[in-house]
N, C-alpha and C positions, 0 to 999 in steps of 0.2 A: 383696454383703452377707456379713457374717461368719458364723462357724459358729453359726447359729440365734439371732440376736438377737431379743429380745422387743420388738416395735414398738409404740409408743404415740404418740398425738397429744398435743402439748403443750397444757396447759390455757390457756396465755397466748394461743393463737390465737383464743380466744373473748372476750377481754376488750375488744376494740375494736368498738364498735357503730356507728361512723360509716361505715356501708356506703352505697354508691351504688346507685341503681336501674338495672337493666338488663332488657332483654327477651330471652327465650330461646324458641326454637321447637323443638318436638318433633313432627315430622310436620306436621299441619295445625293443631296447637294451639300457641298462644303464651301465655307467662306472664311476668309482671313480678316480678322478684326483687331483694331487697336483697343485694348481694354486695360483696366487696372484691377488689382486684387481688391476684394470687398469683404467686409466682416460678415455680411448676411448671406452671401452666396460665394461660390468659388471665384467668380469674376463679376465686376460691376459692368453690366450691359446697358446702363442708363444712357440714353441719347446716342447710341452707336449705330443706329440705322439697320439693325439686323433684319427686321421684317421687310423694309423697303429694298434692301440689297438683294434679298431672296426674290422679291417680286420682279426685280429688274431682269431676272432670267426668263421672264414671260411677257413683260410689257414695259413701256417707258415709265419712269418713276420720277416724282419730285419729292425730295425729302425737305421737311420744313422744321425750323426751330427758331425761337426768338433770341437765343444766346449765341454770341459770336464764337466762343470757344467750342461749343457743341457743333456749330456749323463747320468749323475747321476740321474737327475730328471726323464729322460725317463725310466731308470731301476726301480726306485721306483714306477712309475706309472704302469709299466708292472707287478710288483710284487703285486700291489694292486688289480689287476683284474684277476679273474679266467677265463680261456679260454681253449678251446679244443686243441689249437695249440700253438706252441712255439713262443716266441718273443726273438729275440737276438738284442742287442744294439752294434753297431759298429761305430768306429770313421772313418769319411771319409771327406776328403777335395776334392772338385770337381777338383781342379787344381793339384791333386797329380799325382805321376808318375804311370806308367803302373803296377808296382809291387803291389801297394796298391789296385788297382782295381782287380788284379788277386786274391788277398786274399779274396775280397768280392765275386768275381765270383765263387770261389771254394766252396762257400756255396750255390750256386744256383742249381736248378735241372739239373743234367747231366753236371754241370759245364759250361753250354752254355749260361748263362744269365737268366734274369728274364722275365716272361711273363707279369708282371704288375708292373709298377713303379708309385708311388704316390708322387706328390710334392705339399705340402700345403703352399701356399703363399711364395714360394721360389724365384719367379722372381721379386724381389724388387729393383734390381740394374742393370743398363745397363752394367756396367763393368763385372758383374758376369755371364751374359747370355752366352757368349761363353763357359765358364767352365761348366755351368749347362748343356747345351745341349751336350757338349762333354761327360760329365759323363753319361748322359742318353743314348747316343748312344753306350757307352762301356758296360753299365750294361744291356741294353735291349736285350732280346733274338731276334734273327733274324727270328723267326717264324712269319708267316704272320698275326697271331692273337695277337701278342704281342703289348702292348700299354703303353704309358706314359701319365697318366692323370695329368694335371697341374691345380691346383686350383689357379686362378690368380685374383689379385686385381689391377685395372688400376689406376696407380698413375702418369704416365707421358707418353706423346705420343711417346717419343723416345723408351720407353720400350715396348709399345704396338706393334710398327712395328718391333722392334728388335727381338721379340719372333719369328716372321715368318721368318726373315732373318737368324737368327742363327740356327733355326731348319732346314731350307732348306740347310744350309751349311754343315750339317752332314747327309743329306739324309733323314730327317724326314719330313713328310707331316703333317701340322697343320690345324686343323679346330676347330671351337667353337662347343661344344656339344649343340644342340638345347635345349632351355628351361632352361638353367643353369644360364643365366645372371640375377643377382639380385643386389639390393642396399645393401650396407654394411655400418657399422658405419663410420662416418666421412664424409658423403656425397659422397662416392665413389661408383663405380660399380665393381662387381666381376663376374667371369664366369669360367667355366671349359673348358680347351682346351684338345683336344685329339691329341697326336702325335704318328704316326706309321711310320714304314719304308715303303716308297712307293716301289712297286716292281720294278719300273724303276730306283730306286736309285743305285742298283748294276751296271746297264748299264751306268748310269751317272758317277759312280765312275771309271768304266773302261775307259770311254772317257777322264775323267780328268787325270787318270794315264798315258794314252798314248798321252794326249794333242792332240786329234783328232780335226782338224779344222772343222768348220761347213760345208764347201763345200764337205766334204767327204760323207755326206748324209746317212751314215749307221754306225751301231755299228762295232767296230773293230773285226777282226777275232779272235776267241778263247776267247772272253769275256765271263763272267759268265752268259750271257744272256740265254744260252742253258740249264743251270743246276739250274735255279731258282726253289725253292720249290713250290709245288702246294699249292694254298690257301685253307684254310679250307672252308667247305661249307657255314658257317655262314658269312664269309668275302668275299665270292666269288662275290657277287653282287657288292661290292664296290672295287673290285680289279682293279688295273690299269696295263694293260699288257704292256710290253715293246714294243716300236714302231717297226714296220716292217722295214726291212733293207732298202727299197727304199723310206721310208716316207720322205716327205719334212721336213727339219729342222724347218721351220716356223710353220708347223702344230704340230710337236713334242713340240716346245716351248710353243705353246698355251695350249696344253694338260698339260704340267708341271705347267704353271701358274694357270690354272684352278684347279689343285690339291692343290694349295696353297690358294684357296678360291677367286681368282680373276675372275670376270665375263668375259665371252668370249669377249665382246665388248671392255672392258678395256684392256684385254690381247693383243688383236690385235693392239689397238692404242699404247700401250706401246712398243711393239716390233717394230712397224713401226717408232717410234721416236728414238729408241736406235740402233746405227749402230752395225751390226753383224760382220763386218770385223775384223779379228784378234782375235776373241773370241771363246772359246769353247762353246758348247751348254749350259752348266751349267752357265758359266760366262755371257752369253747373257741373260739367264732367270733371274739371280740375278740382273743384271744391269737394266732389265725391271721392276723388283719389286721395286728397289730403285727409278727409275724414277717415277713410279706410286705413290709411297709413298710421294715423293716430291710434285706431283700434288695434291694429297689428302690434304696435309698440306696447300698448297696454297689456295685450295678451302675452307678449314676450316678457314684460315685467312680472306678470303673475306667475308665469312658468319659472322665471328666475327665483322669485320669492319662494315658490313651492320647493324648488331644489335646495335653496338655502335652508329652509325649515327642515327638510328631510335630512340634510347633512348635519344640521345642528342637533337633531334628535339622535342621529347615529352616534355623533360625538358624545352626546350626553350618556347614551347607553354604554358606550365603550368606557367612558370615564367612571361610570357607576360600577362597572364590572372590575375595574382595575384599582379603584381607590376606596378608602374607607367611606361609608355613607356619611353624608353631611351631618346627620343627626348624631353621629358618634365622634365627630371631630372636636378638637379642643377649640376654645374661643380664639386662640391665636391663629389656628388653621383656617377658621371661618372668616376671620378678618382679612386674611391673605386671599382667600378664594373670592370674596366679594369686594376686593379692592377696586376703588373707583365708583362704588355704588352711591348714588345720590341719596337714597333713602337711609342707608346705613350711616352715612356722614351726619345726617340730621338726627337720627336716633341716638347716636353716641354722645350727643350734646345734652341729652335729657337726663333727669335724675335717675331714670331706670336703666341707664347705660350698662351698669354692672350685671343686670339681670337679663339682658337681651338673649343670651345663649343658654338660658336655664329655664326649666319649666316654671310657669305655664307659657312663657313667651317664646320659647325656642321654636316649636313647630310652626306657629303662625308667622313668626318673623322670617324663618327660612322659606316658607311658602311664598311670601311677598317678595323677598329678595331674589328668589329664583325667577319669578315672573318678570321682575324688572330686568334681570340679566338677559332673559330670552327676548323680551320686547325690544331692548336696545340693540340686540344683535339682528333681529328680523326686520325691525322698522327703524333703521338708523337715520333719524332726521331730527331737526331742531324741535319739531312738534312733540316727538316722543320725550325728549329731554324736559321740555317745559311741563309736560303732563306730570312727570315724576317729581319735578321740583315743587309743583303745586301740591302733590300728594304728600311729599315730605313735610311741607309746611303745615298741612292739615293734621298729620300725625303728631307733630311737635305741639301744636295748639291743644289737641285732644289730650295728649299725655300730661301736659302742664296743668290742664284743668282738672284731670282726675287726681293728680298728685296733690294739688292744692286743697282739694276737698277733704283730705285726711289729716291736714295739719291742725293741731289743737289750737283753740282760741286763746289769745293772751289773757292772763289773769291780772286783775287790778288790786293793789293793796289799799284797803279802806283808809281814809284819812284819820289821823290821830288828833285828839284834842290837846295833847300835851307834847311839846317839843322834846321833852326829856324821855318820853315813853319808849322810843326806839332804843335809846341807850340802855335804859333799865332792862328792856327785853333781851338785848344782846348779852348783858351781864348775867342775866338769870339763867341758871342751868336748866330750869324747867322749860325754857323757850327754845333750847337748841334743837330738839326733835322737830318742833313745828316749823322752825326756819328751814331745816333740811328738806322737809316735805314740800314746802313752798317752792324751793329752788328746783327740786326735781320736777314739780308740776310745770314750771315755766319752760323747761327744756325737754319736755317729754316727747318721745317719738311715737308714731302711730303703733297701735298694738299689732302683733303678728297677724291677727285675724283681719284687721283693717288693711294692712299692707297686702296680704294675699288677695283680698277682694279687689284692690286697685289693679294688681297685676293681671288678675283674671279679666277685669273689665277691659283693660288695654289689649289683652290677648284676643278678646272677642272683637274688639274694634279692628285690629290688624287683620283678623280672619275675614271679617266682612269686606274689607277693602280688597283682599286677595280674591275673594269669591266674585266680587263685582268685576274685577279685571279679567277673570277667566271666562266670563260670559261672552 
């Protein structure tokens, strides 16, 4: 997947309602669902309500979606399955106004929200995450045992970290449910995340509302800290108590980061690298999460680069073992091997082009071209290309300067006092040898010794550039 694509399902996948009926089993429970064939799995289960219909065997359920076609399919699937509890289908857009959520909440127990929310592969878009967790925070009961279970398929790193950031922004603590990470069709991984309201979230909300600076060191007077509901016995062991009034904000921030699944050592390091001045406690914690996420991405890039280098080196060794060494290949083979090289394209325009793959230029030129090839493979960026474009220009200028220094200086014919002297000289047999020597001097090429010296100078120049690149 490319650099952080925003993944969305195409609306056209819901326009075909000619689904076929199939039976699916989950443990000892069987369900009949209308579904259609899919290219990625045996059947397309998108928006069919399987988790909700299964839950209806144990408790009343409300199935929601914003798409009219999906709602009709959900209702048909609900009608296909007998169950001891009711299933209601309701239209809901996560970004809807408060009135829409009030209508849904009116159907919840005591009109105070739901103790269990299920999201089945609904975190597929980075842009949708704020609305998703806003909706979850509005619909979820504030009871300590209430939970939002999110069935998640990892499609992009930006969405992976966005889940934790957006959940924290609405006061939810996210953790991966142990033992739920599995491979799913398409070569991806899936897991179940559990989101609950951290008990400290009310305290954090109060700090945010009053914009209490970090140096205050305590919760504001009259905050909801004193009236928090007592946790149920089942959840008591995992309960996170609000910090004492005199607790160091640094210690509090570490606790909050650890609630988000960050190891203590990383939490400390992140908080030490992110300045606290001018930030509320929640702002400091979120900034630390963002910093640590960036560090994790950087480490992942380093690992990917190391793997790419290792693969490249293995390929190079395999190529060496199977092919004739570059030093023994013909110029035509070398031109094909380094096809696309920026340096080679520049060197082939020089007067020394015919000598590039012969001694003394062969080994230095091959050394530099191999370094360029490896660099462009390992560090594929516009900066790498610009570097070698500048190096190619430098090589061309240096080569031209060295070649020009060996050209003979033009000779001048001394002026004659007689206009007829040239004619007499051409007619005289005695002057023929002198005229031939003068013509040869005017078009003379550098001596073999001079040409060899220039080739060696340029070979040394190329070698020095390769050595600098290897450092």
